[in-house]
C-alpha positions, -999 to 999 in steps of 0.1 A, spaced: -143 190 -812 -169 172 -792 -180 184 -758 -167 152 -743 -132 157 -758 -131 194 -746 -141 183 -711 -113 157 -710 -88 184 -720 -100 207 -693 -98 180 -667 -63 170 -678 -51 206 -677 -67 211 -642 -49 180 -629 -16 193 -644 -20 227 -627 -28 210 -594 4 189 -597 25 219 -604 10 237 -574 17 208 -552 53 205 -564 60 242 -560 39 252 -531 39 222 -508 75 226 -496 67 262 -487 37 250 -467 59 228 -447 79 257 -434 63 276 -404 42 307 -410 52 338 -392 28 329 -364 41 294 -360 73 284 -341 95 254 -349 110 230 -325 144 213 -322 136 186 -347 125 212 -373 157 232 -367 178 201 -372 160 193 -404 167 228 -417 204 225 -409 208 190 -423 186 194 -454 192 230 -464 224 243 -450 250 215 -448 245 204 -484 256 238 -495 289 238 -475 318 234 -500 339 213 -475 310 189 -470 304 187 -508 341 178 -511 335 150 -485 361 165 -461 359 154 -425 332 171 -404 306 168 -377 279 192 -367 269 194 -331 238 209 -314 230 225 -281 200 208 -265 179 239 -261 175 273 -279 195 303 -267 174 332 -254 173 367 -268 203 387 -257 227 358 -255 263 368 -264 283 344 -286 321 350 -289 350 330 -303 371 315 -275 403 325 -292 397 361 -282 390 373 -318 367 402 -325 338 380 -335 308 388 -312 272 379 -319 243 392 -297 210 374 -304 180 396 -311 157 366 -309 156 332 -294 176 308 -316 189 273 -319 227 270 -320 247 245 -341 284 241 -343 299 228 -375 335 216 -370 353 212 -403 384 195 -389 371 174 -359 397 166 -333 423 192 -341 447 211 -318 430 239 -329 427 268 -353 407 257 -383 375 265 -402 343 262 -382 309 277 -385 283 289 -360 248 282 -374 218 299 -359 182 290 -366 153 311 -352 119 299 -342 105 308 -377 131 287 -395 152 316 -406 189 309 -404 223 325 -405 259 313 -406 290 328 -390 326 318 -401 350 313 -372 383 295 -364 376 284 -328 349 269 -306 324 294 -291 321 309 -257 284 315 -250 276 341 -222 312 336 -210 308 298 -208 322 272 -231 295 245 -237 310 212 -226 293 192 -253 309 213 -281 345 206 -270 342 170 -257 363 146 -278 349 124 -290 314 140 -287 284 123 -273 265 106 -301 233 124 -291 250 158 -297 259 150 -333 232 158 -359 254 150 -389 290 140 -397 312 116 -416 338 109 -389 334 78 -368 328 85 -331 352 61 -314 370 63 -281 407 56 -281 416 26 -259 453 32 -253 471 37 -220 498 61 -207 532 54 -220 557 37 -196 595 40 -200 623 21 -184 658 29 -197 692 16 -188 717 40 -171 725 64 -199 756 82 -186 745 115 -201 773 141 -200 752 172 -198 732 188 -169 701 193 -190 668 210 -185 635 197 -197 603 219 -197 571 199 -203 541 221 -209 504 213 -211 487 246 -221 450 237 -221 425 248 -195 398 224 -184 371 239 -206 391 236 -238 388 210 -265 410 179 -261 419 186 -225 420 149 -216 442 140 -246 465 169 -238 468 158 -202 479 123 -215 504 139 -239 519 159 -210 521 128 -187 538 109 -215 564 137 -218 570 139 -181 574 101 -179 599 100 -207 622 129 -196 621 118 -159 634 84 -170 658 98 -195 675 126 -174 706 121 -153 711 132 -116 722 168 -124 694 174 -149 660 190 -141 625 183 -154 599 210 -148 562 204 -156 538 233 -163 501 226 -166 470 248 -173 475 283 -160 511 275 -150 519 271 -188 519 309 -191 551 309 -169 571 291 -197 593 320 -206 602 327 -169 609 290 -165 634 292 -193 652 320 -175 653 300 -143 667 270 -159 694 290 -176 703 306 -143 705 271 -128 731 262 -153 709 237 -173 722 232 -209 708 221 -233 672 230 -225 645 210 -243 610 225 -244 581 201 -251 547 217 -255 512 204 -262 486 232 -267 462 247 -291 477 269 -317 475 291 -347 500 305 -372 531 317 -353 512 314 -320 503 290 -293 478 294 -264 492 286 -230 472 288 -199 446 310 -216 473 334 -229 487 337 -264 524 335 -270 540 342 -304 568 324 -321 588 357 -319 585 357 -281 602 323 -280 628 335 -305 636 365 -284 638 345 -252 662 320 -267 682 348 -283 686 364 -249 706 332 -238 731 327 -266 753 304 -246 724 279 -240 714 253 -265 677 248 -271 656 220 -285 619 228 -292 591 202 -296 556 216 -304 524 196 -309 499 223 -318 480 231 -350 501 252 -374 532 244 -353 554 243 -384 551 281 -386 575 283 -356 604 269 -376 612 300 -396 613 321 -364 636 298 -345 660 283 -371 677 316 -375 693 313 -341 727 296 -338 718 282 -303 685 265 -314 697 231 -325 664 213 -329 628 223 -338 603 195 -345 566 201 -350 535 180 -354 525 195 -387 533 222 -413 524 259 -409 490 254 -427 480 221 -412 463 207 -380 476 184 -353 456 155 -341 448 137 -308 453 99 -304 441 79 -334 437 41 -334 420 38 -367 416 59 -399 394 44 -426 409 10 -433 442 19 -415 451 8 -380 477 25 -358 509 6 -355 513 17 -319 476 16 -309 484 9 -272 496 45 -269 476 75 -259 481 112 -261 484 133 -293 492 111 -323 525 128 -333 540 133 -298 533 97 -288 550 85 -320 580 107 -314 584 95 -278 580 59 -289 608 64 -315 630 81 -290 624 52 -266 632 26 -292 666 43 -297 675 48 -261 665 12 -252 688 -3 -279 725 -2 -271 736 -2 -308 712 26 -317 722 47 -287 759 42 -295 751 55 -330 735 86 -315 765 92 -294 789 88 -323 769 113 -344 767 137 -315 804 135 -310 811 141 -347 790 172 -348 800 184 -313 764 186 -301 746 171 -271 732 136 -275 696 147 -268 697 170 -299 706 140 -322 682 117 -304 652 141 -311 662 146 -347 668 109 -356 636 100 -337 616 126 -357 625 107 -389 621 73 -372 586 81 -359 575 84 -396 592 53 -407 618 73 -426 650 63 -408 662 30 -422 697 36 -409 683 31 -374 660 3 -386 629 24 -382 607 20 -413 573 18 -398 553 50 -397 539 52 -361 520 84 -368 486 72 -381 474 107 -389 505 112 -411 499 78 -428 463 88 -435 473 121 -449 460 143 -421 493 162 -415 530 163 -423 553 166 -393 581 191 -400 613 202 -383 647 217 -383 679 201 -371 709 224 -371 733 199 -386 707 182 -410 685 194 -439 650 207 -433 625 179 -428 597 182 -453 
């Protein structure tokens, strides 16, 4: 072998070694050394390029968005889950905080992650079910819906602002025969996610039942911290002779539980309260996540005639949607949570139509139940376009059409809605 050939081989091998070193070592050189500190853009790059691609839900292309805080959190900061769980993180170093929401726009309990990146690029993830409370304060940017675009570092959910308006109702004189009670509850506090949407949901319910009631009926509204008085309000309405009593709640929830005015109430507490008044008929409308879990607790009582919920026990409930992929909401002028506005719209369509209302009265008479019970049950089918008898074949609940949730319910004289 000539010296010239040997030299060529040595040069080629040297180049190959250099290429391997560049491929293997270069990415490591881009990361900060122990003496270097990264900034926000570097932390975002670590989350977007290294962490998010490893999240199974993101790999499966499930809905998500990842939000940032504008500045790092100092050493000693305490991060807790706002649900009141035992999760508690105390930072040992200054760290950037990111919030990965794996079911954006839900009423609430669902999988989320708290992602922390320190100034050296090291990171950690914490599984949670709720938004964080940081040093006793909920960061507004993490619960705003929809979020500000500048707070979102990654996501696959369009950030669009619903354009609907509060629902208005005008009914003919209904000649209701019962002195009924209607308890309309908005359980969110001002620093909780979807507060604005929940307020609209509450106002829609107040507007409907105030227009629907007769002169001897009573509508009671409970908002924010007042929502925690719901069980006492039930007692007061029973003492006042109201029967049936319809309870309409919008709040954040989990399995067999709902958060009202910052306090947790269980499905069993509502069961026990209704059981304590066996001569009073109850209807129960619940718009929270996992709301279907209440059905099994309440349908065992003979005096609970109706339970309708925004979703099944293992699903989330959504705020107002106007679009979903290529789908458009059939009642896009509405506002408030998607299922409750659809239910109220279906109830309104029945009440405004003399023939439909007469059919409700005939069914109620045949079963010996109040008209309101039948109205809620028939409307719960009609809202999903599943009541051709009443000419209601258009699914008004866009999140249901899209596959986001399955409203469920129990009507004492009808089979379970699945």
